PyMOL Python script that loads the backbone (N, CA, C, O; Angstrom):
from pymol import cmd

cmd.read_pdbstr("""\
ATOM      1  N   UNK A   1       0.819  -1.190   0.000  1.00  0.00           N
ATOM      2  CA  UNK A   1       0.000   0.000   0.000  1.00  0.00           C
ATOM      3  C   UNK A   1       0.871   1.266   0.000  1.00  0.00           C
ATOM      4  O   UNK A   1       0.422   2.341  -0.397  1.00  0.00           O
ATOM      5  N   UNK A   2       2.079   1.122   0.436  1.00  0.00           N
ATOM      6  CA  UNK A   2       2.956   2.287   0.529  1.00  0.00           C
ATOM      7  C   UNK A   2       3.509   2.627  -0.847  1.00  0.00           C
ATOM      8  O   UNK A   2       4.124   1.780  -1.495  1.00  0.00           O
ATOM      9  N   UNK A   3       3.295   3.868  -1.299  1.00  0.00           N
ATOM     10  CA  UNK A   3       3.813   4.240  -2.613  1.00  0.00           C
ATOM     11  C   UNK A   3       5.335   4.300  -2.610  1.00  0.00           C
ATOM     12  O   UNK A   3       5.964   4.588  -1.591  1.00  0.00           O
ATOM     13  N   UNK A   4       5.892   4.028  -3.749  1.00  0.00           N
ATOM     14  CA  UNK A   4       7.349   4.115  -3.892  1.00  0.00           C
ATOM     15  C   UNK A   4       7.674   5.323  -4.746  1.00  0.00           C
ATOM     16  O   UNK A   4       7.172   5.480  -5.859  1.00  0.00           O
ATOM     17  N   UNK A   5       8.517   6.161  -4.204  1.00  0.00           N
ATOM     18  CA  UNK A   5       8.943   7.355  -4.923  1.00  0.00           C
ATOM     19  C   UNK A   5      10.321   7.063  -5.496  1.00  0.00           C
ATOM     20  O   UNK A   5      11.197   6.541  -4.806  1.00  0.00           O
ATOM     21  N   UNK A   6      10.498   7.400  -6.741  1.00  0.00           N
ATOM     22  CA  UNK A   6      11.802   7.157  -7.351  1.00  0.00           C
ATOM     23  C   UNK A   6      12.304   8.436  -7.997  1.00  0.00           C
ATOM     24  O   UNK A   6      11.551   9.386  -8.209  1.00  0.00           O
ATOM     25  N   UNK A   7      13.575   8.436  -8.299  1.00  0.00           N
ATOM     26  CA  UNK A   7      14.168   9.613  -8.938  1.00  0.00           C
ATOM     27  C   UNK A   7      13.642   9.792 -10.347  1.00  0.00           C
ATOM     28  O   UNK A   7      13.757  10.879 -10.912  1.00  0.00           O
ATOM     29  N   UNK A   8      13.061   8.739 -10.931  1.00  0.00           N
ATOM     30  CA  UNK A   8      12.520   8.824 -12.281  1.00  0.00           C
ATOM     31  C   UNK A   8      11.087   9.333 -12.333  1.00  0.00           C
ATOM     32  O   UNK A   8      10.535   9.519 -13.418  1.00  0.00           O
ATOM     33  N   UNK A   9      10.477   9.561 -11.169  1.00  0.00           N
ATOM     34  CA  UNK A   9       9.094  10.049 -11.156  1.00  0.00           C
ATOM     35  C   UNK A   9       9.024  11.452 -11.736  1.00  0.00           C
ATOM     36  O   UNK A   9       9.941  12.251 -11.544  1.00  0.00           O
ATOM     37  N   UNK A  10       7.927  11.761 -12.454  1.00  0.00           N
ATOM     38  CA  UNK A  10       7.793  13.118 -12.992  1.00  0.00           C
ATOM     39  C   UNK A  10       7.721  14.147 -11.867  1.00  0.00           C
ATOM     40  O   UNK A  10       7.142  13.892 -10.812  1.00  0.00           O
ATOM     41  N   UNK A  11       8.304  15.284 -12.104  1.00  0.00           N
ATOM     42  CA  UNK A  11       8.307  16.378 -11.131  1.00  0.00           C
ATOM     43  C   UNK A  11       7.285  17.413 -11.568  1.00  0.00           C
ATOM     44  O   UNK A  11       7.087  17.644 -12.761  1.00  0.00           O
ATOM     45  N   UNK A  12       6.641  18.032 -10.591  1.00  0.00           N
ATOM     46  CA  UNK A  12       5.659  19.072 -10.852  1.00  0.00           C
ATOM     47  C   UNK A  12       6.057  20.292 -10.048  1.00  0.00           C
ATOM     48  O   UNK A  12       6.258  20.213  -8.836  1.00  0.00           O
ATOM     49  N   UNK A  13       6.168  21.405 -10.721  1.00  0.00           N
ATOM     50  CA  UNK A  13       6.534  22.643 -10.039  1.00  0.00           C
ATOM     51  C   UNK A  13       5.308  23.217  -9.344  1.00  0.00           C
ATOM     52  O   UNK A  13       4.211  23.231  -9.903  1.00  0.00           O
ATOM     53  N   UNK A  14       5.507  23.689  -8.123  1.00  0.00           N
ATOM     54  CA  UNK A  14       4.415  24.265  -7.356  1.00  0.00           C
ATOM     55  C   UNK A  14       4.935  25.460  -6.562  1.00  0.00           C
ATOM     56  O   UNK A  14       6.136  25.591  -6.326  1.00  0.00           O
ATOM     57  N   UNK A  15       4.034  26.305  -6.165  1.00  0.00           N
ATOM     58  CA  UNK A  15       4.391  27.442  -5.328  1.00  0.00           C
ATOM     59  C   UNK A  15       3.636  27.313  -4.014  1.00  0.00           C
ATOM     60  O   UNK A  15       2.415  27.157  -3.998  1.00  0.00           O
ATOM     61  N   UNK A  16       4.366  27.378  -2.929  1.00  0.00           N
ATOM     62  CA  UNK A  16       3.774  27.236  -1.609  1.00  0.00           C
ATOM     63  C   UNK A  16       4.247  28.399  -0.750  1.00  0.00           C
ATOM     64  O   UNK A  16       5.421  28.771  -0.778  1.00  0.00           O
ATOM     65  N   UNK A  17       3.323  28.966   0.010  1.00  0.00           N
ATOM     66  CA  UNK A  17       3.683  30.044   0.923  1.00  0.00           C
ATOM     67  C   UNK A  17       3.870  29.476   2.324  1.00  0.00           C
ATOM     68  O   UNK A  17       3.018  28.744   2.828  1.00  0.00           O
ATOM     69  N   UNK A  18       4.998  29.823   2.951  1.00  0.00           N
ATOM     70  CA  UNK A  18       5.304  29.400   4.308  1.00  0.00           C
ATOM     71  C   UNK A  18       5.484  30.616   5.191  1.00  0.00           C
ATOM     72  O   UNK A  18       5.858  31.688   4.717  1.00  0.00           O
ATOM     73  N   UNK A  19       5.222  30.449   6.465  1.00  0.00           N
ATOM     74  CA  UNK A  19       5.532  31.510   7.412  1.00  0.00           C
ATOM     75  C   UNK A  19       7.048  31.691   7.438  1.00  0.00           C
ATOM     76  O   UNK A  19       7.800  30.720   7.361  1.00  0.00           O
ATOM     77  N   UNK A  20       7.476  32.915   7.545  1.00  0.00           N
ATOM     78  CA  UNK A  20       8.907  33.226   7.510  1.00  0.00           C
ATOM     79  C   UNK A  20       9.654  32.481   8.610  1.00  0.00           C
ATOM     80  O   UNK A  20      10.731  31.936   8.367  1.00  0.00           O
ATOM     81  N   UNK A  21       9.098  32.452   9.808  1.00  0.00           N
ATOM     82  CA  UNK A  21       9.777  31.789  10.935  1.00  0.00           C
ATOM     83  C   UNK A  21       9.926  30.278  10.682  1.00  0.00           C
ATOM     84  O   UNK A  21      10.930  29.679  11.070  1.00  0.00           O
ATOM     85  N   UNK A  22       8.943  29.678  10.044  1.00  0.00           N
ATOM     86  CA  UNK A  22       9.032  28.258   9.723  1.00  0.00           C
ATOM     87  C   UNK A  22      10.193  27.997   8.763  1.00  0.00           C
ATOM     88  O   UNK A  22      10.968  27.062   8.967  1.00  0.00           O
ATOM     89  N   UNK A  23      10.314  28.805   7.736  1.00  0.00           N
ATOM     90  CA  UNK A  23      11.434  28.637   6.797  1.00  0.00           C
ATOM     91  C   UNK A  23      12.779  28.883   7.469  1.00  0.00           C
ATOM     92  O   UNK A  23      13.757  28.199   7.171  1.00  0.00           O
ATOM     93  N   UNK A  24      12.831  29.845   8.363  1.00  0.00           N
ATOM     94  CA  UNK A  24      14.078  30.104   9.094  1.00  0.00           C
ATOM     95  C   UNK A  24      14.457  28.892   9.939  1.00  0.00           C
ATOM     96  O   UNK A  24      15.631  28.530  10.027  1.00  0.00           O
ATOM     97  N   UNK A  25      13.471  28.277  10.551  1.00  0.00           N
ATOM     98  CA  UNK A  25      13.745  27.092  11.366  1.00  0.00           C
ATOM     99  C   UNK A  25      14.161  25.911  10.495  1.00  0.00           C
ATOM    100  O   UNK A  25      15.068  25.159  10.853  1.00  0.00           O
ATOM    101  N   UNK A  26      13.503  25.750   9.360  1.00  0.00           N
ATOM    102  CA  UNK A  26      13.902  24.695   8.421  1.00  0.00           C
ATOM    103  C   UNK A  26      15.353  24.908   7.994  1.00  0.00           C
ATOM    104  O   UNK A  26      16.147  23.967   7.992  1.00  0.00           O
ATOM    105  N   UNK A  27      15.691  26.121   7.639  1.00  0.00           N
ATOM    106  CA  UNK A  27      17.060  26.418   7.212  1.00  0.00           C
ATOM    107  C   UNK A  27      18.072  26.168   8.332  1.00  0.00           C
ATOM    108  O   UNK A  27      19.201  25.749   8.080  1.00  0.00           O
ATOM    109  N   UNK A  28      17.654  26.427   9.558  1.00  0.00           N
ATOM    110  CA  UNK A  28      18.558  26.245  10.705  1.00  0.00           C
ATOM    111  C   UNK A  28      18.869  24.777  10.959  1.00  0.00           C
ATOM    112  O   UNK A  28      19.997  24.435  11.313  1.00  0.00           O
ATOM    113  N   UNK A  29      17.880  23.907  10.779  1.00  0.00           N
ATOM    114  CA  UNK A  29      18.061  22.499  11.134  1.00  0.00           C
ATOM    115  C   UNK A  29      18.139  21.560   9.937  1.00  0.00           C
ATOM    116  O   UNK A  29      18.243  20.347  10.121  1.00  0.00           O
ATOM    117  N   UNK A  30      18.093  22.077   8.739  1.00  0.00           N
ATOM    118  CA  UNK A  30      18.078  21.267   7.531  1.00  0.00           C
ATOM    119  C   UNK A  30      19.362  20.443   7.382  1.00  0.00           C
ATOM    120  O   UNK A  30      20.443  21.009   7.220  1.00  0.00           O
ATOM    121  N   UNK A  31      19.250  19.097   7.434  1.00  0.00           N
ATOM    122  CA  UNK A  31      20.439  18.260   7.259  1.00  0.00           C
ATOM    123  C   UNK A  31      20.759  17.960   5.794  1.00  0.00           C
ATOM    124  O   UNK A  31      21.775  17.333   5.493  1.00  0.00           O
ATOM    125  N   UNK A  32      19.896  18.403   4.892  1.00  0.00           N
ATOM    126  CA  UNK A  32      20.063  18.119   3.470  1.00  0.00           C
ATOM    127  C   UNK A  32      20.785  19.269   2.776  1.00  0.00           C
ATOM    128  O   UNK A  32      21.005  20.330   3.360  1.00  0.00           O
ATOM    129  N   UNK A  33      21.146  19.035   1.522  1.00  0.00           N
ATOM    130  CA  UNK A  33      21.850  20.065   0.754  1.00  0.00           C
ATOM    131  C   UNK A  33      20.940  21.230   0.403  1.00  0.00           C
ATOM    132  O   UNK A  33      21.387  22.375   0.336  1.00  0.00           O
ATOM    133  N   UNK A  34      19.662  20.939   0.178  1.00  0.00           N
ATOM    134  CA  UNK A  34      18.743  22.001  -0.242  1.00  0.00           C
ATOM    135  C   UNK A  34      17.470  21.982   0.591  1.00  0.00           C
ATOM    136  O   UNK A  34      17.132  20.974   1.211  1.00  0.00           O
ATOM    137  N   UNK A  35      16.775  23.104   0.597  1.00  0.00           N
ATOM    138  CA  UNK A  35      15.483  23.213   1.256  1.00  0.00           C
ATOM    139  C   UNK A  35      14.481  22.283   0.566  1.00  0.00           C
ATOM    140  O   UNK A  35      13.619  21.696   1.221  1.00  0.00           O
ATOM    141  N   UNK A  36      14.598  22.153  -0.748  1.00  0.00           N
ATOM    142  CA  UNK A  36      13.710  21.265  -1.517  1.00  0.00           C
ATOM    143  C   UNK A  36      13.829  19.830  -1.022  1.00  0.00           C
ATOM    144  O   UNK A  36      12.817  19.150  -0.845  1.00  0.00           O
ATOM    145  N   UNK A  37      15.057  19.361  -0.797  1.00  0.00           N
ATOM    146  CA  UNK A  37      15.270  17.996  -0.297  1.00  0.00           C
ATOM    147  C   UNK A  37      14.624  17.818   1.079  1.00  0.00           C
ATOM    148  O   UNK A  37      14.020  16.784   1.363  1.00  0.00           O
ATOM    149  N   UNK A  38      14.759  18.832   1.921  1.00  0.00           N
ATOM    150  CA  UNK A  38      14.157  18.775   3.252  1.00  0.00           C
ATOM    151  C   UNK A  38      12.641  18.651   3.149  1.00  0.00           C
ATOM    152  O   UNK A  38      12.038  17.779   3.774  1.00  0.00           O
ATOM    153  N   UNK A  39      12.032  19.528   2.357  1.00  0.00           N
ATOM    154  CA  UNK A  39      10.573  19.535   2.225  1.00  0.00           C
ATOM    155  C   UNK A  39      10.077  18.232   1.594  1.00  0.00           C
ATOM    156  O   UNK A  39       9.032  17.711   1.985  1.00  0.00           O
ATOM    157  N   UNK A  40      10.820  17.711   0.626  1.00  0.00           N
ATOM    158  CA  UNK A  40      10.465  16.448  -0.019  1.00  0.00           C
ATOM    159  C   UNK A  40      10.439  15.320   1.012  1.00  0.00           C
ATOM    160  O   UNK A  40       9.472  14.560   1.073  1.00  0.00           O
ATOM    161  N   UNK A  41      11.488  15.208   1.816  1.00  0.00           N
ATOM    162  CA  UNK A  41      11.563  14.156   2.831  1.00  0.00           C
ATOM    163  C   UNK A  41      10.518  14.357   3.926  1.00  0.00           C
ATOM    164  O   UNK A  41       9.909  13.391   4.385  1.00  0.00           O
ATOM    165  N   UNK A  42      10.308  15.594   4.342  1.00  0.00           N
ATOM    166  CA  UNK A  42       9.322  15.888   5.387  1.00  0.00           C
ATOM    167  C   UNK A  42       7.923  15.476   4.929  1.00  0.00           C
ATOM    168  O   UNK A  42       7.162  14.896   5.703  1.00  0.00           O
ATOM    169  N   UNK A  43       7.590  15.767   3.697  1.00  0.00           N
ATOM    170  CA  UNK A  43       6.268  15.391   3.168  1.00  0.00           C
ATOM    171  C   UNK A  43       6.114  13.878   3.102  1.00  0.00           C
ATOM    172  O   UNK A  43       5.062  13.349   3.460  1.00  0.00           O
ATOM    173  N   UNK A  44       7.140  13.178   2.652  1.00  0.00           N
ATOM    174  CA  UNK A  44       7.076  11.719   2.552  1.00  0.00           C
ATOM    175  C   UNK A  44       6.914  11.085   3.932  1.00  0.00           C
ATOM    176  O   UNK A  44       6.135  10.146   4.097  1.00  0.00           O
ATOM    177  N   UNK A  45       7.638  11.589   4.909  1.00  0.00           N
ATOM    178  CA  UNK A  45       7.539  11.059   6.270  1.00  0.00           C
ATOM    179  C   UNK A  45       6.148  11.325   6.840  1.00  0.00           C
ATOM    180  O   UNK A  45       5.551  10.444   7.458  1.00  0.00           O
ATOM    181  N   UNK A  46       5.638  12.519   6.639  1.00  0.00           N
ATOM    182  CA  UNK A  46       4.316  12.866   7.158  1.00  0.00           C
ATOM    183  C   UNK A  46       3.226  12.020   6.501  1.00  0.00           C
ATOM    184  O   UNK A  46       2.308  11.554   7.176  1.00  0.00           O
ATOM    185  N   UNK A  47       3.328  11.824   5.192  1.00  0.00           N
ATOM    186  CA  UNK A  47       2.353  10.985   4.485  1.00  0.00           C
ATOM    187  C   UNK A  47       2.412   9.540   4.976  1.00  0.00           C
ATOM    188  O   UNK A  47       1.377   8.885   5.098  1.00  0.00           O
ATOM    189  N   UNK A  48       3.606   9.044   5.256  1.00  0.00           N
ATOM    190  CA  UNK A  48       3.755   7.682   5.782  1.00  0.00           C
ATOM    191  C   UNK A  48       3.048   7.567   7.136  1.00  0.00           C
ATOM    192  O   UNK A  48       2.379   6.569   7.403  1.00  0.00           O
ATOM    193  N   UNK A  49       3.194   8.583   7.987  1.00  0.00           N
ATOM    194  CA  UNK A  49       2.514   8.585   9.281  1.00  0.00           C
ATOM    195  C   UNK A  49       0.997   8.634   9.109  1.00  0.00           C
ATOM    196  O   UNK A  49       0.270   7.958   9.837  1.00  0.00           O
ATOM    197  N   UNK A  50       0.516   9.425   8.156  1.00  0.00           N
ATOM    198  CA  UNK A  50      -0.922   9.502   7.904  1.00  0.00           C
ATOM    199  C   UNK A  50      -1.470   8.164   7.416  1.00  0.00           C
ATOM    200  O   UNK A  50      -2.528   7.718   7.861  1.00  0.00           O
ATOM    201  N   UNK A  51      -0.742   7.526   6.494  1.00  0.00           N
ATOM    202  CA  UNK A  51      -1.168   6.207   6.008  1.00  0.00           C
ATOM    203  C   UNK A  51      -1.218   5.210   7.154  1.00  0.00           C
ATOM    204  O   UNK A  51      -2.159   4.423   7.254  1.00  0.00           O
ATOM    205  N   UNK A  52      -0.215   5.239   8.015  1.00  0.00           N
ATOM    206  CA  UNK A  52      -0.160   4.328   9.159  1.00  0.00           C
ATOM    207  C   UNK A  52      -1.338   4.587  10.106  1.00  0.00           C
ATOM    208  O   UNK A  52      -1.926   3.648  10.644  1.00  0.00           O
ATOM    209  N   UNK A  53      -1.671   5.846  10.300  1.00  0.00           N
ATOM    210  CA  UNK A  53      -2.791   6.215  11.153  1.00  0.00           C
ATOM    211  C   UNK A  53      -4.103   5.654  10.607  1.00  0.00           C
ATOM    212  O   UNK A  53      -4.930   5.154  11.369  1.00  0.00           O
ATOM    213  N   UNK A  54      -4.293   5.737   9.296  1.00  0.00           N
ATOM    214  CA  UNK A  54      -5.498   5.195   8.664  1.00  0.00           C
ATOM    215  C   UNK A  54      -5.542   3.677   8.846  1.00  0.00           C
ATOM    216  O   UNK A  54      -6.595   3.120   9.157  1.00  0.00           O
ATOM    217  N   UNK A  55      -4.424   3.019   8.655  1.00  0.00           N
ATOM    218  CA  UNK A  55      -4.355   1.563   8.836  1.00  0.00           C
ATOM    219  C   UNK A  55      -4.675   1.202  10.285  1.00  0.00           C
ATOM    220  O   UNK A  55      -5.428   0.262  10.536  1.00  0.00           O
ATOM    221  N   UNK A  56      -4.106   1.943  11.244  1.00  0.00           N
ATOM    222  CA  UNK A  56      -4.363   1.678  12.660  1.00  0.00           C
ATOM    223  C   UNK A  56      -5.846   1.851  12.997  1.00  0.00           C
ATOM    224  O   UNK A  56      -6.412   1.054  13.745  1.00  0.00           O
ATOM    225  N   UNK A  57      -6.467   2.887  12.446  1.00  0.00           N
ATOM    226  CA  UNK A  57      -7.889   3.118  12.693  1.00  0.00           C
ATOM    227  C   UNK A  57      -8.738   1.978  12.131  1.00  0.00           C
ATOM    228  O   UNK A  57      -9.673   1.514  12.784  1.00  0.00           O
ATOM    229  N   UNK A  58      -8.413   1.532  10.924  1.00  0.00           N
ATOM    230  CA  UNK A  58      -9.151   0.417  10.321  1.00  0.00           C
ATOM    231  C   UNK A  58      -8.969  -0.860  11.131  1.00  0.00           C
ATOM    232  O   UNK A  58      -9.919  -1.619  11.324  1.00  0.00           O
ATOM    233  N   UNK A  59      -7.751  -1.094  11.603  1.00  0.00           N
ATOM    234  CA  UNK A  59      -7.478  -2.282  12.403  1.00  0.00           C
ATOM    235  C   UNK A  59      -8.234  -2.224  13.728  1.00  0.00           C
ATOM    236  O   UNK A  59      -8.804  -3.227  14.159  1.00  0.00           O
ATOM    237  N   UNK A  60      -8.244  -1.072  14.371  1.00  0.00           N
ATOM    238  CA  UNK A  60      -8.965  -0.923  15.637  1.00  0.00           C
ATOM    239  C   UNK A  60     -10.464  -1.169  15.438  1.00  0.00           C
ATOM    240  O   UNK A  60     -11.104  -1.816  16.267  1.00  0.00           O
ATOM    241  N   UNK A  61     -11.013  -0.658  14.353  1.00  0.00           N
ATOM    242  CA  UNK A  61     -12.427  -0.858  14.060  1.00  0.00           C
ATOM    243  C   UNK A  61     -12.725  -2.342  13.819  1.00  0.00           C
ATOM    244  O   UNK A  61     -13.715  -2.871  14.325  1.00  0.00           O
ATOM    245  N   UNK A  62     -11.867  -3.003  13.049  1.00  0.00           N
ATOM    246  CA  UNK A  62     -12.050  -4.423  12.759  1.00  0.00           C
ATOM    247  C   UNK A  62     -11.961  -5.250  14.043  1.00  0.00           C
ATOM    248  O   UNK A  62     -12.739  -6.184  14.234  1.00  0.00           O
ATOM    249  N   UNK A  63     -11.025  -4.914  14.914  1.00  0.00           N
ATOM    250  CA  UNK A  63     -10.881  -5.641  16.182  1.00  0.00           C
ATOM    251  C   UNK A  63     -12.102  -5.427  17.060  1.00  0.00           C
ATOM    252  O   UNK A  63     -12.577  -6.359  17.710  1.00  0.00           O
ATOM    253  N   UNK A  64     -12.605  -4.212  17.081  1.00  0.00           N
ATOM    254  CA  UNK A  64     -13.796  -3.899  17.878  1.00  0.00           C
ATOM    255  C   UNK A  64     -15.003  -4.678  17.371  1.00  0.00           C
ATOM    256  O   UNK A  64     -15.762  -5.236  18.163  1.00  0.00           O
ATOM    257  N   UNK A  65     -15.180  -4.714  16.070  1.00  0.00           N
ATOM    258  CA  UNK A  65     -16.296  -5.460  15.482  1.00  0.00           C
ATOM    259  C   UNK A  65     -16.153  -6.954  15.760  1.00  0.00           C
ATOM    260  O   UNK A  65     -17.139  -7.634  16.045  1.00  0.00           O
ATOM    261  N   UNK A  66     -14.937  -7.459  15.677  1.00  0.00           N
ATOM    262  CA  UNK A  66     -14.684  -8.873  15.942  1.00  0.00           C
ATOM    263  C   UNK A  66     -14.951  -9.196  17.409  1.00  0.00           C
ATOM    264  O   UNK A  66     -15.498 -10.254  17.719  1.00  0.00           O
ATOM    265  N   UNK A  67     -14.574  -8.302  18.307  1.00  0.00           N
ATOM    266  CA  UNK A  67     -14.802  -8.514  19.732  1.00  0.00           C
ATOM    267  C   UNK A  67     -16.303  -8.585  20.030  1.00  0.00           C
ATOM    268  O   UNK A  67     -16.748  -9.438  20.797  1.00  0.00           O
ATOM    269  N   UNK A  68     -17.078  -7.684  19.419  1.00  0.00           N
ATOM    270  CA  UNK A  68     -18.525  -7.688  19.625  1.00  0.00           C
ATOM    271  C   UNK A  68     -19.122  -9.005  19.134  1.00  0.00           C
ATOM    272  O   UNK A  68     -19.995  -9.574  19.790  1.00  0.00           O
ATOM    273  N   UNK A  69     -18.660  -9.485  17.993  1.00  0.00           N
ATOM    274  CA  UNK A  69     -19.148 -10.751  17.451  1.00  0.00           C
ATOM    275  C   UNK A  69     -18.750 -11.911  18.366  1.00  0.00           C
ATOM    276  O   UNK A  69     -19.556 -12.807  18.613  1.00  0.00           O
ATOM    277  N   UNK A  70     -17.509 -11.899  18.871  1.00  0.00           N
ATOM    278  CA  UNK A  70     -17.052 -12.957  19.776  1.00  0.00           C
ATOM    279  C   UNK A  70     -17.890 -12.997  21.048  1.00  0.00           C
ATOM    280  O   UNK A  70     -18.250 -14.076  21.521  1.00  0.00           O
ATOM    281  N   UNK A  71     -18.201 -11.831  21.604  1.00  0.00           N
ATOM    282  CA  UNK A  71     -19.020 -11.784  22.824  1.00  0.00           C
ATOM    283  C   UNK A  71     -20.410 -12.358  22.560  1.00  0.00           C
ATOM    284  O   UNK A  71     -20.953 -13.090  23.388  1.00  0.00           O
ATOM    285  N   UNK A  72     -20.972 -12.029  21.422  1.00  0.00           N
ATOM    286  CA  UNK A  72     -22.291 -12.533  21.063  1.00  0.00           C
ATOM    287  C   UNK A  72     -22.281 -14.055  20.961  1.00  0.00           C
ATOM    288  O   UNK A  72     -23.178 -14.720  21.479  1.00  0.00           O
ATOM    289  N   UNK A  73     -21.279 -14.600  20.301  1.00  0.00           N
ATOM    290  CA  UNK A  73     -21.163 -16.051  20.149  1.00  0.00           C
ATOM    291  C   UNK A  73     -20.929 -16.700  21.507  1.00  0.00           C
ATOM    292  O   UNK A  73     -21.524 -17.735  21.806  1.00  0.00           O
ATOM    293  N   UNK A  74     -20.066 -16.104  22.338  1.00  0.00           N
ATOM    294  CA  UNK A  74     -19.795 -16.661  23.663  1.00  0.00           C
ATOM    295  C   UNK A  74     -21.052 -16.689  24.518  1.00  0.00           C
ATOM    296  O   UNK A  74     -21.303 -17.676  25.209  1.00  0.00           O
ATOM    297  N   UNK A  75     -21.847 -15.625  24.484  1.00  0.00           N
ATOM    298  CA  UNK A  75     -23.076 -15.581  25.265  1.00  0.00           C
ATOM    299  C   UNK A  75     -24.042 -16.670  24.818  1.00  0.00           C
ATOM    300  O   UNK A  75     -24.771 -17.234  25.634  1.00  0.00           O
ATOM    301  N   UNK A  76     -24.044 -16.963  23.525  1.00  0.00           N
ATOM    302  CA  UNK A  76     -24.937 -17.998  22.985  1.00  0.00           C
ATOM    303  C   UNK A  76     -24.508 -19.390  23.431  1.00  0.00           C
ATOM    304  O   UNK A  76     -25.350 -20.229  23.753  1.00  0.00           O
ATOM    305  N   UNK A  77     -23.185 -19.641  23.451  1.00  0.00           N
ATOM    306  CA  UNK A  77     -22.690 -20.976  23.733  1.00  0.00           C
ATOM    307  C   UNK A  77     -22.354 -21.221  25.197  1.00  0.00           C
ATOM    308  O   UNK A  77     -22.290 -22.375  25.620  1.00  0.00           O
ATOM    309  N   UNK A  78     -22.138 -20.177  25.977  1.00  0.00           N
ATOM    310  CA  UNK A  78     -21.685 -20.364  27.351  1.00  0.00           C
ATOM    311  C   UNK A  78     -22.622 -21.241  28.187  1.00  0.00           C
ATOM    312  O   UNK A  78     -22.135 -22.150  28.859  1.00  0.00           O
ATOM    313  N   UNK A  79     -23.940 -21.016  28.180  1.00  0.00           N
ATOM    314  CA  UNK A  79     -24.808 -21.888  28.989  1.00  0.00           C
ATOM    315  C   UNK A  79     -24.739 -23.354  28.555  1.00  0.00           C
ATOM    316  O   UNK A  79     -24.791 -24.249  29.399  1.00  0.00           O
ATOM    317  N   UNK A  80     -24.625 -23.605  27.275  1.00  0.00           N
ATOM    318  CA  UNK A  80     -24.546 -24.973  26.763  1.00  0.00           C
ATOM    319  C   UNK A  80     -23.238 -25.628  27.225  1.00  0.00           C
ATOM    320  O   UNK A  80     -23.232 -26.785  27.645  1.00  0.00           O
ATOM    321  N   UNK A  81     -22.148 -24.888  27.143  1.00  0.00           N
ATOM    322  CA  UNK A  81     -20.846 -25.431  27.525  1.00  0.00           C
ATOM    323  C   UNK A  81     -20.758 -25.689  29.025  1.00  0.00           C
ATOM    324  O   UNK A  81     -20.038 -26.594  29.448  1.00  0.00           O
ATOM    325  N   UNK A  82     -21.461 -24.926  29.823  1.00  0.00           N
ATOM    326  CA  UNK A  82     -21.387 -25.068  31.271  1.00  0.00           C
ATOM    327  C   UNK A  82     -22.376 -26.079  31.823  1.00  0.00           C
ATOM    328  O   UNK A  82     -22.296 -26.406  33.007  1.00  0.00           O
ATOM    329  N   UNK A  83     -23.306 -26.591  31.022  1.00  0.00           N
ATOM    330  CA  UNK A  83     -24.327 -27.531  31.495  1.00  0.00           C
ATOM    331  C   UNK A  83     -23.741 -28.719  32.240  1.00  0.00           C
ATOM    332  O   UNK A  83     -24.226 -29.076  33.314  1.00  0.00           O
ATOM    333  N   UNK A  84     -22.742 -29.314  31.705  1.00  0.00           N
ATOM    334  CA  UNK A  84     -22.160 -30.504  32.321  1.00  0.00           C
ATOM    335  C   UNK A  84     -21.321 -30.204  33.554  1.00  0.00           C
ATOM    336  O   UNK A  84     -20.967 -31.137  34.274  1.00  0.00           O
ATOM    337  N   UNK A  85     -20.993 -28.976  33.826  1.00  0.00           N
ATOM    338  CA  UNK A  85     -20.137 -28.598  34.931  1.00  0.00           C
ATOM    339  C   UNK A  85     -20.910 -28.300  36.213  1.00  0.00           C
ATOM    340  O   UNK A  85     -20.309 -28.173  37.280  1.00  0.00           O
ATOM    341  N   UNK A  86     -22.200 -28.192  36.123  1.00  0.00           N
ATOM    342  CA  UNK A  86     -22.991 -27.813  37.317  1.00  0.00           C
ATOM    343  C   UNK A  86     -23.257 -28.981  38.215  1.00  0.00           C
ATOM    344  O   UNK A  86     -23.903 -28.830  39.251  1.00  0.00           O
TER     345      UNK A  86
END
""", "prot")
cmd.dss("prot")
cmd.show_as("cartoon", "prot")
cmd.util.cbc("prot")
cmd.orient("prot")
């Protein structure tokens, strides 16, 4: 599900406005050669976190639905299973 970005991917030029202080901070801590490289990596990392968040939410929902179904089945079978133990 995770997209793969390659150096051969088409590039699209865009214009983005940033707060001046944000750009100053990016420039201060940028470990890359260019601001473009920093922004490219930051976007990829953020998108990866967003994708992971969506997957986690879907998994939590599926587990919750499965738990509700398990409880329903257990309630149905529990008296039958305990009959011989009384």
